[in-house]
Structures are given as structure tokens and as C-alpha cells.
GUTI-289672 format. One record per residue: x, y negated, z of N, C-alpha, C, O, CB in turn. Coordinates in steps of 0.001 Angstrom, whole numbers, plus 500000, padded with zeros to 6 digits. Glycine has a CB too. Layout:
XYZXYZXYZXYZXYZ
...
This chain:
243120143010368393243822143755369435243558143083370775243524141855370861245354143832369142
243372143879371817243053143378373146244107142369373600245300142673373628242951144539374152
243646141153373957244575140090374342245222140352375690246208139706376047243859138760374374
244660141319376456245235141623377765246482142486377655247203142653378638244210142315378637
246748143039376473247934143860376279249188142989376375249197141837375943247877144589374917
250210143550376932251490142860376975252103142884375582251704143701374753252444143509378016
253081141993375302253760142035374000254338143419373694254275143881372555254876140993373960
254899144077374706255437145422374513254344146383374043254546147132373087256073145937375816
253196146364374707252104147273374355251571146971372964251263147888372203250974147176375381
251461145680372625250986145312371286251915145860370217251466146427369221250870143786371151
253209145687370432254176146148369440254103147665369282254128148174368162255598145721369838
254013148382370390253953149838370347252721150315369592252808151243368788253957150411371761
251583149695369839250346150090369155250440149847367653249925150638366863249150149325369732
251092148762367257251266148496365828252170149538365179251919149971364054251844147093365614
253218149937365887254096150985365367253337152295365194253454152957364162255297151190366300
252563152661366202251792153909366138250825153873364970250705154851364232251027154149367452
250134152755364795249160152633363720249824152755362351249328153465361476248421151306363827
250942152062362170251606152075360869252153153450360538252004153930359414252727151052360837
252790154090361523253380155393361264252308156464361093252479157394360306254327155774362392
251211156338361823250103157293361669249568157288360249249324158346359670248972156970362650
249388156113359691248859156011358325249784156695357327249327157341356383248664154540357933
251094156547357545252056157157356625251938158672356652251875159305355598253487156733356977
251909159267357851251888160723357940250512161313357633250422162420357103252328161156359318
249461160600357953248125161099357625247882161100356120246999161804355630247060160257358322
248661160315355391248499160274353935249163161460353243248933161686352055249070158982353387
249989162224353972250630163395353376249583164483353142248852164850354063251780163923354285
249508164993351925248433165921351564248810167393351703247942168258351593248005165661350158
250070167691351941250501169082352001249832169820353162249779169288354271252024169159352135
249313171048352930248684171818354011249704172447354953249350172872356052247801172903353428
250975172512354531252023173095355364253170172100355521253574171441354563252535174426354753
253687172003356744254800171103357046255896171882357750255634172668358660254335169907357918
257134171652357312258308172174358002259092170967358521259451170073357755259193173084357050
259353170954359830260150169874360417261609170304360414261988171246361109259669169528361869
262422169609359629263843169942359530264599169120360565264864167935360359264395169676358088
264941169756361674265608169082362782265028169560364092263823169447364317265477167558362661
265875170096364965265403170666366228265856169858367437265696170302368574265886172092366363
266419168682367204266846167824368307265698166979368823264528167272368576267996166926367871
266053165925369546265044165053370147264120164447369099262927164270369343265714163946370942
264669164133367942263896163527366850262821164494366365261653164122366253264824163127365676
263218165748366076262263166739365587261209167077366617260033167219366280262983167993365175
261619167207367881260662167536368946259673166396369140258479166622369334261399167834370272
260185165164369086259276164029369216258272164009368069257097163706368279260063162712369256
258727164330366856257844164288365702256699165278365855255566164971365481258623164578364426
256975166465366401255909167434366654254887166852367625253681166993367425256490168752367211
255381166189368691254465165572369645253633164475369010252457164311369336255233165014370818
254241163720368100253495162670367418252426163259366511251314162736366431254439161785366610
252763164350365826251769165026364986250600165528365816249454165500365368252409166192364229
250891165986367025249816166430367911248935165248368287247713165378368367250388167102369179
249546164115368513248809162905368891247838162480367796246738162011368087249781161763369196
248248162645366515247386162204365416246605163364364789245910163182363789248223161511364347
246723164558365382245864165674365010246284166480363806245434167117363184244541165179364773
247573166485363442248002167294362294249090168305362686249786168838361822248519166382361170
249230168562363986250249169512364430249978170930363952250896171747363879250344169498365934
248703171232363621248373172571363113248968172824361727249006173965361266246856172751363061
249430171770361065250065171934359748251531172378359857252114172849358881249985170622358964
252121172226361053253544172533361217253744174040361268253327174700362220254110171869362497
254380174572360246254580176020360145255799176483360929255779177550361543254724176431358689
256868175678360911258089176064361611259029174871361683258802173835361058258778177260360910
260085175046362458261206174119362467262320174707361616262473175926361531261697173835363919
263091173836360991264238174261360203265507173737360864265607172554361190264125173761358732
266477174632361058267765174279361643268858174687360669268986175863360331267968174962363032
269646173718360219270675173984359204271648175085359620272240175738358761271450172715358913
271819175300360916272821176265361388272191177424362163272870178097362938273848175561362269
270916177653361957270242178679362745270619180085362299270769180352361107268742178501362656
270770180974363264271013182397363020269676183113363107269089183201364186272047182996364044
269192183623361990267860184233361963267787185541362736266708186114362889267438184473360538
268920186014363219268887187208364071268341186865365461267920187747366209270301187826364189
268356185587365789267822185141367077266364184734366923265957184223365880268653183965367640
265595184963367959264189184539367967264073183328368886264204183441370105263232185705368439
263827182173368283263747180944369060262512180146368656262046180212367519265020180099368873
262002179396369620260777178632369387260900177253370040261667177061370983259538179393369940
260142176322369528259902175033370163258395174881370273257696174780369265260555173840369354
257902174865371501256446174792371722255700175844370898254707175544370235255923173386371367
256192177068370954255590178229370288255719178200368766255165179062368084254137178320370656
256436177230368234256649177158366783258043177698366487259016177232367081256486175684366245
258166178669365582259464179322365354260485178406364684260140177454363985259271180560364505
261751178730364924262867178039364292263541178996363316263888180118363686263882177515365354
263727178560362074264359179405361063265485178636360367265594177415360474263313179894360028
266302179386359663267332178789358810266669178222357560265527178576357268268427179837358429
267345177356356817266761176813355584266352177903354589265287177812353979267749175871354921
267187178928354423266871179969353439265618180737353839264802181079352983268052180937353283
265457181013355142264258181737355567263022180849355480261942181316355117264429182261356996
263180179568355815262051178638355662261563178641354213260362178683353946262458177199356092
262509178596353300262153178580351877261485179879351467260544179872350673263394178338351015
261969181001352007261369182297351699259922182366352177259055182894351482262185183423352333
259671181830353366258327181913353957257408180783353498256207180989353319258427181895355471
257969179597353308257138178423353010257726177620351852258155176483352051257002177526354259
257754178182350663258382177496349522257648176241349072258247175371348439258481178437348366
256355176133349389255563174998348909255253173988350011254451173076349806254269175495348301
255876174140351169255631173224352286256277171867352027257155171731351176256164173820353600
255824170870352778256480169569352800257555169626353889257245169848355059255446168398353062
258811169427353504259927169490354446260259168068354905260800167267354143261178170178353797
259928167772356153260164166430356689261500166430357427261674167152358408258998165984357638
262436165617356952263777165580357521263768164672358749263597163458358630264816165087356470
263951165264359921263937164525361185265317164616361815265517165330362798262844165079362155
266260163892361243267643163971361700268403162725361283268132162140360234268330165228361145
269368162319362126270264161220361749271082161569360514271547160682359798271197160872362908
271254162860360269272107163316359178271290163661357933271595164622357226272922164527359620
270250162868357673269366163182356558270081163131355214269743163883354300268198162231356547
271076162239355090271795162165353812272563163459353553272547163998352447272762160959353802
273241163946354605273984165190354464273053166362354186273376167244353389274805165460355718
271892166370354846270918167455354634270403167432353200270332168473352547269734167332355627
270047166255352713269549166153351335270618166571350335270316167196349319269082164721351035
271858166226350625272952166618349740273121168128349718273350168713348659274255165950350172
273009168770350889273157170226350943272006170927350234272196171986349635273240170700352395
270815170343350300269653170926349619269856170907348109269534171874347419268364170165349993
270392169798347602270616169671346161271524170773345617271383171194344469271217168312345848
272446171230346442273426172237345999272999173670346329273754174612346086274777171955346640
271804173839346877271396175135347395270452175877346450270046175360345410270738174961348738
270116177106346847269160177919346085267732177450346314266813177870345610269288179396346466
267546176571347307266201176074347604266085174585347253265380173834347927265858176300349096
266772174177346212266799172760345820265439172242345357265238171033345242267815172552344717
264505173159345091263187172742344584262203172376345688261087171951345390262594173841343741
262583172528346949261628172245348013261241170771348009261992169912347547262210172638349377
260058170506348531259494169158348555259934168474349850259340168702350904257927169194348440
260971167640349775261481166983350970260860165601351145260403164974350190263001166873350906
260859165151352396260296163835352683261098163168353798261252163712354892258799163948353078
261597161993353494262174161099354493261433159788354313261158159388353181263760160929354332
261105159114355400260403157844355256261123156966354247262349156860354278260289157124356613
260376156341353359261007155514352339261810154397352999261646154111354185259950154928351379
262670153779352218263659152853352783263026151768353636263574151389354670264461152213351677
261879151269353209261263150168353939260689150600355282260331149753356100260178149547353104
260597151902355520259995152372356765260891153312357556260471153837358587258703153057356470
262104153534357099262887154619357686263239154402359153263563155364359848264143154804356904
263183153150359650263497152925361056262273153076361954262410153045363177264096151547361237
261097153237361390259892153266362205259897154404363213259568154202364382258682153378361324
260272155609362763260231156748363664261151156537364850260770156774365996260608158022362928
262368156089364566263307155869365655262798154790366608262931154926367825264678155483365103
262219153726366066261668152688366933260583153262367831260529152971369026261108151529366100
259721154081367240258597154597368007259053155616369043258475155692370127257567155221367079
260083156403368727260648157310369732261079156504370948260793156871372088261851158112369152
261770155404370690262273154597371795261135153981372605261243153838373823263190153502371271
260055153620371934258970152939372625258043153902373369257405153506374344258171152130371639
257961155142372931257048156092373575257763157068374495257174157580375447256285156863372528
259048157326374206259819158256375030261250157732375123262159158295374514259785159713374437
261449156660375880262762156002375895263890156964376235263789157714377206262759154858376887
264957156954375454266106157813375741266935157269376885266684156174377388266974157967374506
267920158041377286268848157632378332269554156345377911270186156298376856269878158755378626
269448155316378723270056154031378371271566154137378195272162153373377436269738152996379433
272184155086378900273622155263378750273973155756377358275087155537376882274149156233379796
273027156423376702273341157098375447272921156319374208273338156654373099272689158436375427
272110155296374378271592154570373217271778153069373425271528152544374510270094154905372978
272213152400372384272406150946372429271265150272371686270661150867370793273781150538371814
270975149045372049269899148320371373268566148712371979267678149204371282269907148601369854
268427148490373292267215148930373982266088147937373719265650147243374637267468149078375507
265622147865372495264622146862372148263356146999372976262677146007373241264283146957370685
263033148221373387261812148432374150261902147807375540260873147639376194261519149918374266
263104147458376013263242146815377322263442145305377194263568144615378205264413147428378089
263474144790375980263830143387375793262645142431375913262850141226376061264472143212374456
261430142926375853260274142027375894260244141192377174260099139973377080258983142829375772
260372141781378362260395140937379569261632140044379651261576138963380237260326141810380807
262749140488379067263961139662379051263698138375378272264086137288378699265154140443378427
263038138513377130262718137340376321261650136481377001261693135253376925262243137769374926
260702137130377658259663136369378365260285135506379452259930134336379597258611137318378977
261207136074380213261870135311381272262713134185380692262730133078381229262742136231382126
263413134464379599264239133421378964263375132288378441263784131128378460265074134013377815
262172132626377971261254131593377488260717130751378643260617129529378531260091132231376716
260376131401379742259806130683380885260794129691381488260407128602381913259356131670381951
262081130072381525263053129144382126263736128256381082264734127596381371264111129927382898
263182128250379867263625127369378776264996127724378213265527126983377386263650125951379255
265581128842378642266874129250378107266757129655376635267654129381375838267447130409378933
265656130304376284265476130731374898265369129522373972265923129523372873264224131618374765
264660128499374420264542127277373627265912126646373392266202126167372296263610126274374323
266753126650374428268111126114374285268902126917373262269602126347372425268842126117375639
268792128237373329269505129096372386269060128832370952269887128720370047269287130566372738
267746128732370752267222128517369406267605127134368883267906126979367700265697128682369395
267595126141369752268013124802369322269470124817368866269834124172367882267823123780370465
270293125562369596271707125654369225271882126360367879272595125866367006272497126394370314
271240127503367714271399128233366452270835127439365284271371127499364177270714129599366532
269761126698365520269219125854364448270252124820363988270310124478362807267933125144364924
271052124334364910272053123308364586273230123874363800273781123197362933272562122654365861
273618125114364099274870125630363512274664126520362294275603126705361520275630126401364548
273467127081362092273271128005360978273231127247359662272709126135359583271980128815361165
273792127868358632274060127171357373272854127059356458272851126217355560275153127862356645
271824127884356656270675127798355750269382128165356466269387128698357576270879128713354538
268271127860355793266951128067356384266640129540356581266000129908357566265887127433355516
267078130384355668266819131818355811267399132349357112266759133149357795267403132590354623
268589131918357458269218132350358702268377131946359906268165132744360818270625131763358822
267907130721359905267105130223361017265798131000361141265367131322362248266817128731360840
265172131299360017263900132031360048264080133442360585263232133939361326263283132085358652
265172134083360218265431135441360711265505135450362234264903136306362882266740135998360111
266237134506362800266386134441364252265061134109364925264694134754365907267444133405364635
264343133123364420263059132737365019262041133866364922261282134099365864262507131479364338
262018134562363802261065135664363656261352136797364636260424137374365204261095136198362229
262626137118364839262981138128365842262468137718367218261830138505367917264511138339365885
262756136479367594262365136004368918260845135964369076260322136328370130262951134620369173
260144135529368051258687135449368133258044136822368281257029136959368964258135134758366905
258626137840367648258090139193367813258292139668369246257397140288369820258760140172366825
259451139388369830259676139780371223258752139022372175258357139557373212261136139537371611
258408137793371834257556136990372714256093137380372611255355137293373592257711135523372392
255667137812371424254241138071371196253899139543370990252760139951371213253779137296370007
254875140342370566254589141725370207254027141874368814253658142977368412253639142316371184
253955140786368070253357140801366735254429141128365692255339140331365463252684139435366418
254320142293365066255285142730364071255305141848362830256287141843362088254995144140363676
254227141103362601254146140326361364255262139288361286255680138907360193252783139637361258
255747138829362443256852137854362419258114138482361851258661138008360856257128137309363833
258575139560362495259825140175362054259679140807360671260657140937359935260283141227363064
258447141200360322258227141774358990258321140737357878258411141090356703256873142445358936
258301139456358248258433138394357247259867138206356775260112137561355756257915137092357805
260800138762357509262194138553357152262522139194355815262191140352355560263105139106358233
263175138421354977263630138938353685264721139966353919265642139733354701264143137792352770
264622141117353235265596142188353392266636142086352283266317142184351098264905143576353374
267882141887352692268993141806351752269701143150351739270216143586352769269979140653352129
269734143810350597270261145170350505271790145225350463272366146304350598269702145844349281
272442144102350281273903144107350095274612143880351416275218142830351631274329143030349079
274538144853352291275099144700353624276618144541353573277320145347352962274724145895354492
277109143493354222278529143160354399279190142525353183279980141595353338279280144388354760
278888143002351974279640142541350810278704141989349750277979142732349087280484143677350230
278733140680349604277918140012348598278430138587348465278860137984349449276395140039348975
278387138060347280278785136672347082277786135695347695278034134490347748278942136384345605
276669136221348153275699135398348859276237135007350236275860133972350784274359136142348995
277121135843350792277665135564352126278979134796352011279138133726352599277878136878352916
279908135347351257281198134723351010281856135461349860281474136587349540282099134738352286
282847134829349235283531135461348113284470136556348610285154136392349620284311134415347298
284493137673347887285421138761348160286487138742347076286176138873345892284688140145348216
287752138578347481288856138466346527289537139815346319289175140806346952289877137428347010
290524139844345431291199141106345131292444141322345984293226142236345720291575141154343668
292636140482347013293759140684347924293276140759349373293990140377350301294788139553347764
292048141262349550291470141335350890292194142365351761292618143420351289289982141678350803
292323142021353051292769142969354074291583143160355021291272142281355824294073142451354848
290931144310354919289718144594355682290049145290356992290751146301357002288757145452354859
289542144749358105289511145450359377288076145940359556287163145143359771289978144522360581
287885147251359466286553147847359613286442148429361015286978149503361287286294148949358524
285751147729361902285592148162363295284264148895363438283193148316363259285661146947364277
284358150173363762283194151047363736283075151655362355282032151567361708281903150281364116
284176152284361905284249152760360515283405153992360273283138154333359121285678153058360141
282970154678361341282135155878361244282863156900360360283986157282360686280706155536360662
282273157345359275282930158342358418283290157745357053283570158468356097282018159572358232
283276156407356988283731155756355766282647155125354926282894154775353772284445156722354947
281436154965355477280343154418354671280602152966354265280341152587353123279029154511355439
281120152144355204281421150753354870282617150668353929282620149877352986281690149941356143
283630151485354192284795151506353309284376151856351890284874151271350927285845152506353818
283472152801351763283007153190350430282358152014349707282598151802348519282016154354350529
281537151250350425280895150079349821281938149029349445281855148404348388279855149473350785
282916148849350324283965147860350077284794148232348848285064147385347996284874147730351306
285193149492348760286005149956347627285227149822346330285785149437345302286448151421347832
283937150138346375283094150017345179282926148556344787283051148200343616281717150662345417
282640147707345785282396146295345505283625145627344905283507144795344006281978145569346777
284807145992345403286050145377344928286626146089343709287649145675343163287078145368346040
285958147164343287286478147974342179287922148414342462288774148453341575286410147178340849
288153148743343740289456149219344242290549148154344180291734148469344290289899150433343448
290155146910344005291132145820344008291125145124345369290373144177345600290828144802342874
291977145618346252292123145054347581293564145294348020294319145994347346291096145682348591
293935144710349152295329144834349604295506145924350659296452146708350581295814143504350163
294596145985351654294774146931352750293457147142353480292619146242353542295855146437353727
293279148351354037292131148662354884292638149267356188293385150245356171291142149635354163
292235148688357316292448149304358619291071149685359154290230148817359389293216148336359612
290843150984359345289541151489359774289654151993361209290349152974361474289036152620358826
288968151320362135289001151681363551287773152516363895286642152084363673289066150414364443
287996153715364439286895154614364786287326155484365970288271156263365842286482155501363559
286650155368367122287087156122368305286606157570368362287225158394369035286622155422369527
285525157893367675284931159225367761285822160245367054286080160116365857283512159229367149
286292161255367784287224162232367204286598163030366066287288163417365123287713163184368280
285297163274366154284619163990365068284573163127363808284831163592362697283187164395365492
284240161869364018284135160964362873285493160668362250285604160552361030283472159664363295
286527160547363081287843160186362537288364161283361619289032160996360625288849159928363676
288063162540361945288484163640361073287788163548359714288406163759358670288179165001361736
286488163226359748285745163086358492286203161857357717286224161857356486284240163001358767
286569160813358449287058159583357809288368159855357068288534159434355923287259158459358862
289291160552357717290569160884357078290359161802355878291030161674354854291518161546358088
289421162724356026289102163620354913288550162833353737288890163106352586288095164694355351
287693161850354028287127161001352977288230160215352263288244160145351034286080160031353571
289157159624353030290266158885352420291059159772351463291447159344350377291195158322353507
291292161016351887292100161929351083291357162373349829291910162349348730292501163147351908
290101162778349999289337163313348865289037162242347824289057162514346624288034163931349354
288761161037348279288412159949347361289630159123346939289508158140346208287381159041348009
290815159544347419292069158875347062291990157375347348292271156538346490292401159113345578
291598157069348587291523155684349033292929155239349419293437155630350470290525155520350230
293548154437348590294928154017348812295006152850349799294036152120350001295579153626347484
296172152695350400296442151574351299295384151459352396294909150371352722296510150274350508
295033152616352953294026152657354006294570153429355199295185154484355045292714153297353493
294335152890356383294836153492357606293660153740358549292935152808358896295909152586358276
293468155002358967292423155357359925293033155359361323293986156093361586291788156750359587
292492154547362211293032154393363563291993154886364565290900154326364654293424152906363851
292334155938365322291383156444366308291464155600367573292281155855368458291657157935366628
290624154616367639290579153718368794289305152899368739288776152613367665291824152792368835
288820152524369921287754151532370016288396150163370112289540150048370552286822151804371241
287697149146369715288218147787369825287540147063370983286357147265371256288010147012368504
288325146205371664287786145473372802288649144275373116289396143794372264287673146376374024
288545143791374353289328142618374736290432142977375724290891142121376481288421141554375337
290859144234375722292020144667376481292599145907375815291979146505374935291649144950377966
293796146281376249294443147497375762294469148521376886294894148217378000295881147203375245
294017149727376593294000150755377625293176151948377210293197152358376049293469150195378916
292448152507378162291603153665377921290161153319378279289909152465379130292095154889378732
289220153991377621287809153790377925287085155118377774287572156026377101287182152706377004
285914155227378404285083156422378277284150156235377093283515155192376934284277156698379586
284083157264376273283352157167375007282471158394374847282932159521375028284327157031373801
281192158177374507280295159289374192280601159758372784280443159007371821278793158873374332
281031160976372670281487161541371398280349162315370745280313163545370795282721162460371609
279413161579370130278250162218369517278493162662368088277772163514367568277084161286369551
279504162090367451279715162399366041278668161777365148278501162200364004279729163882365836
277952160773365651276958160100364810276965158610365102277843158111365806275546160689365040
275989157908364562275986156454364673275699155968366087275850154777366362274973155875363730
275290156856366994275015156458368359276191156676369303276050156477370509273831157202368863
277348157079368784278538157170369619278854155775370163278705154781369453279752157752368814
279294155704371439279488154380372039280344154465373283280511155535373867278146153741372377
280892153311373687281603153183374947280599153142376093279528152549375967282495151920374952
280957153787377232280086153797378407280926153522379645282155153511379581279332155156378540
280251153297380778280944152998382026281217154240382865282171154271383643280140152018382831
280379155264382706280485156445383555281220157581382867281119157750381652279113156907383973
281964158366383652282652159538383127281775160781383192282084161787382553283941159773383892
280677160725383962279857161909384204278748162050383167277573162169383512279256161853385599
279132162036381904278178162146380809278654163229379854279824163244379471278008160788380071
277759164140379462278174165177378504278692164565377203278241163499376784277002166122378203
279639165249376574280210164838375285281006163541375368281236162889374350279109164679374267
281431163160376580282234161947376686283713162321376760284071163431377153281814161113377928
284564161369376373285999161591376394286698160263376609286114159204376380286481162264375089
287936160316377045288746159104377151289333158771375789289892159640375118289871159274378205
289209157524375384289754157107374095290571155841374284290408155122375269288625156881373057
291447155582373334292206154339373345291283153171373018290407153271372158293381154402372343
291498152069373721290808150829373376291884149779373115292823149634373899289812150372374521
291744149057372023292800148142371587292222146775371244291060146646370857293548148720370375
293072145756371400292730144418370927293134144302369461294210144750369065293429143319371790
292276143705368674292643143491367272293863142592367147294598142674366162291474142884366502
294084141734368138295252140860368096296559141648368021297583141111367599295267139957369316
296529142919368428297726143762368295298142143913366835299301144200366535297475145145368911
297184143718365933297407143991364508297474142709363691297195142718362492296301144890363963
297844141608364335297836140312363652298814140286362481298619139524361534298177139194364636
299856141103362530300848141105361440300258141592360114300821141339359049302038141983361821
299120142294360184298462142715358943297709141570358274297306141674357116297502143862359223
297520140466359018296870139258358498295534139560357826295397139381356616297788138558357511
294558140013358590293253140360358010292581139151357384292679138031357886292339140961359075
291902139400356283291116138356355621289616138573355819288811137680355556291444138315354126
289251139771356287287843140124356449287717141116357600288379142153357599287254140722355130
286870140804358581286616141696359708285136142037359743284280141153359768287066141052361049
284850143327359743283483143818359903283368144544361238284256145315361600283083144759358726
282285144305361972282053144997363242280629145505363339279670144743363213282354144076364418
280508146800363563279230147423363930279584148439365008279781149618364712278488148106362671
279667147985366264280262148803367316279374148867368559279857148824369691281634148257367687
278072148969368323277109149352369352277176148505370622277181149040371730277316150781369711
277229147199370458277167146309371604278503145798372095278547144950372986276497146989372701
279606146301371528280947145866371950281472144733371080282651144389371168281924147040371907
280630144151370249281095143141369288281697141911369974282781141466369600279942142711368392
281010141365370964281493140134371578282847140357372255283756139542372094280469139609372595
282991141438373002284277141732373638285372141942372603286506141504372797284161142965374529
285038142607371511286043142853370472286463141561369790287628141402369423285506143836369433
285529140642369620285883139335369056286801138565370007287706137854369568284611138512368763
286562138712371302287451138068372270288846138670372202289838137982372445286887138200373693
288923139962371868290215140610371691290863140276370364291979140715370087290063142090371811
290171139502369542290711139081368240290855137569368167290945137006367076289811139573367098
290877136906369321290879135440369333292072134857368579291917133897367824290882134931370766
293268135432368778294455134890368113294367135080366603294748134201365831295727135557368656
293858136250366192293679136511364757292712135505364147292969134951363078293165137948364523
291598135275364837290575134383364291291094132951364219290864132252363233289295134442365142
291799132513365273292352131156365269293426130981364201293509129934363558292930130821366637
294251132018364016295413131906363131295078132216361680295419131449360779296508132831363601
294402133355361455294134133821360091292814133317359531292636133236358316294143135322360055
291883132976360427290544132521360029289911133455358988289509133014357911290618131092359469
289829134741359321289252135699358368287745135512358217287087134936359084289551137131358813
287218136000357120285767136084356968285262137134357968285943138127358226285358136452355479
284076136913358522283537137810359542282161138324359132281320137565358650283454137095360901
281945139609359326280628140226359147280359141023360415280865142135360573280563141146357843
279560140455361322279424140984362675277958141298362975277087140445362805279983139982363709
277694142519363420276322142883363810275942142133365078276722142064366027276188144422364025
274732141571365086274287140773366240272933141260366760272138140470367270274197139280365859
272674142564366629271364143079367044271446144091368184270411144604368608270674143714365866
272638144394368692272762145447369693272431144981371109271999145787371934274152146001369665
272624143710371401272354143163372724271334142038372603271251141397371555273658142656373392
270544141780373670269400140871373540269717139505372951268958139002372123268786140678374863
270826138893373363271097137527372930272390137401372135273008136337372116271155136619374124
272796138476371482273959138401370592273751137379369481274715136791368989274250139772369985
272499137164369083272218136209368005272691134805368369272935133978367490270717136188367689
272818134540369666273260133234370165274702133285370664275506132412370334272338132755371288
275032134308371462276327134343372133277486134568371161278558133987371334276328135428373186
277281135402370146278369135663369203278661134451368316279825134063368212278027136868368335
277664133834367670277972132612366890278570131501367750279455130775367298276706132092366209
278088131366368995278614130322369865280086130557370159280877129613370162277819130258371169
280462131813370408281862132114370669282729131836369439283810131257369543282015133570371105
282239132256368286282995132047367044283211130552366779284306130137366398282259132698365850
282167129755366981282286128312366752283212127654367775283818126624367480280904127653366801
283330128231368969284226127666369979285686127873369601286557127117370031283948128290371346
285956128910368789287327129190368357287665128413367094288698127749367007287522130694368119
286761128512366111286981127828364829285712127022364519284802127532363864287314128864363660
285647125782364980284419124992364795284019124801363343282843124586363047284585123652365427
284995124879362424284673124623361016284048125816360304283655125701359143285911124211360284
283950126970360983283284128116360357281852127756359969281136127119360742283291129333361308
281438128165358775280032128139358388279436129495358761280112130520358666279854127831356846
278183129501359182277584130749359677276225130980359032275368130097359009277442130716361213
276050132183358512274758132641357991274352133917358720275191134605359301274825132883356447
273069134220358682272540135478359215271697136126358133270919135455357455271702135246360521
271852137422357975271039138162357010270477139426357647271083140022358538271867138517355762
269304139816357166268618141017357636268746142093356565268384141872355409267114140724357962
269267143266356954269553144304355966268651145525356069268718146415355221270969144736356100
267809145578357092266777146606357193265581145990357890265730145008358617267290147872357960
264385146555357680263209146030358377263328146203359885264054147076360361261946146718357874
262616145374360630262591145502362079263722144745362736264174143714362238262653146949362475
264175145275363868265176144595364670266608144994364325267547144311364735264921144863366113
266796146073363590268149146584363343268799145925362127268136145289361307268108148096363148
270115146099362039270916145640360892270773144142360633270603143716359490270515146406359643
270842143349361697270929141897361574272406141527361701273050141856362697270046141160362668
272932140848360696274376140613360616274677139118360494274026138396359739274981141377359420
275677138677361254276172137309361166277386137277360241278285138112360342276532136753362575
277392136298359341278514136093358414279137134730358710278446133711358691278044136185356911
280437134714358982281162133475359238282282133324358233282975134294357925281716133444360673
282470132122357718283439131896356643283776130412356575283054129573357114282887132397355275
284867130106355917285258128716355716284772128203354366285011127045354023286778128568355821
């Protein structure tokens, strides 16, 4: 690869090459792109880039009214039933954040025999990464701007700040795997070489595993960023329903309704769904209400789909005496931990905190935790390939 390329350009070219090979290997003469949002539109553009856009027969929209005539770049949009009627043997590529829900609906439908395709688990983040690198979304709407972090890391390296951060994490992390995960992330940002971050061992047991800390049968879980109950489901399964209490914090009004529905349908006992974001103050905040994993707190009110939501300190709930706190809250982790300082000092709960949303969370979050409870042991684990799903585990 040309040495004159910047680390950002090198990384982007590697993503394009890897994803191109995956899609060029698909042998189907007909393709249906299931998803008409930014993801689906980007995928059509990518197919054009690699020369297979002529295979795209139509777009599929789960809620499309076939009485309407609609197109994306001259390609028609149909409902799933009409797509199946016209193209029963096509490869249906699911281009949506809601791929699990789509696959579930297909299984129960009259068109359950269609040939669906979602990037396999080891590659499922590639498309999203490449969207960000080739057509960056609105920074207000997306957290984890990895495509903008390369110069940030370069500057931190030049002024020796990155070296200081790595020296600190090397001192406090409990095992070699944790240290390698952090160094590999940093080396990829410094060089653009994916081979570093691709070396990280992928641990499939996100949040709950005896590899991180023991989970007892009297746990009180604070789930910050509960979404629609995916973490709660893993927790309930892992504990075989032997736990004491669950407090699930979720600010998105769409998600909170689904979360409450999940609690009711699955008979999740001793669980409380709280519609609020967590932070280091009590009050109101502006929140992008996407109804998906990209919902987040923002600074501006002039954004579509935004609403005012309650923001609360976890310290308000100290009487519940949490034993385990999980956070996946799109960059608000450090502030939320500051809002839980009394809980952490007093209860010393086990912590499972995402540290991949902001450039230097890998350093700032462990440092803050150690400043409160120096005796905490800290591990880091990687739960998906690439830069996403890097989690810090703190325990006594």
C-alpha cells in the first residue's frame, strides 16, 4: 500500500477491499436490498463502486404500500410480499439496524423461504464502519466518530500524551489480554493498519461471564442504556432468573415502551423500567429519539426527532444498593459514573462499562474509577471485531 497514504486513508482502503471481496463472492444473479434508509442507499452506491449494481432488482421496505410508486435511483421500492412475488429466488441483503426483527418477521411469513443475507458475525460491523468512512453521518446524530479520531491520536502521540495514557493503563490493567486490546486499538489509529485491531481476541460473553467477575444469585443490576431489554435478557438467562432486582434506565420513549412490553411478556420479575438518561446532574436534557441503538443525548434542540428527557444521577438510587452496573450510553459513560460516585464509593459494585464511544475513554474511565476505589481490579475485553464493543470490567 502506498506509504504516502495517511492512516485514515489506509484504513478506509482496507475496509473497501475486505467488504468488496465479501459481496463479489455472492453468486446470486438477483439482489434485493431490504432497507430504504441511509444504510440501504449507501449499499447501492457501494455496489455501483464495485460493479454489481446491475444485480439489484429492487428495494424492500417492511412497511411499504404497493399502491404507491416509489424509487431510489430509478430502482423500485416494494413491500416484502411483492418482492417475493417478483423475485422469489433473489438474494435478500438486510441493510438495517433492525435486522434481527426483520429476520424474525421473515421466519413467520409466507415468504420464509427467501435467501437472506446479513454479514456473518465476524464481519457485521464492516458495512457500518465503511459508511462512516466514505460518507460520514451528521456528528450530532452518531457517536463514536472513529473516522475523525486518526488525527486526534496522531496529535496525542506527537505530544507524548498517548504514551502517558498507555503507560498508565499498562500499570493498572489486571491481565495481558487487556493491555493488548488497548495497544492494538491505538496502533490501528496511529498506522491505519487493521491487522492490529484484528488481532484482538473476541469474547462472545458480553457483560456476563465468570471470566470478568462472579455473578451471584442476589445481584441488583443497574442497566444504563437498557434499549429494549437485550442486556436484561442476557442477565436473566445467565442468572437463570436468580437475582434480586433490576433497574433498567432508558430515555428513548419508543424503546421504553418496548422494554416494558418485554418485561410483561417474558414475566421479568423484580424489574423496574425507568425512562431517564443517566448523568452527573438531575434535570432535563435534549435527546435524539431514534428508537434504535443510535439514540443519544445532544446539545442542540434544533434536531429532528429530539425531545426533552429526564436526566438523573445514579446516586439518587443508592438505597437499592446495586451490586452490578452496566453502561452502554453512547459517550455519556464518564459523566454517568461521576453521577454514581457515592454509589461506587459506598457499595463498590461490579462495573461493566463501554469504553469505545469517545477517543480516550480507554484511559479516562479506568483512571476515574481507580481514583474513587483504588482497590478495584480492571480488565478490558473485546466483544466484536473492530473498534466497537470494547468493555471495561471493574471488580474487587
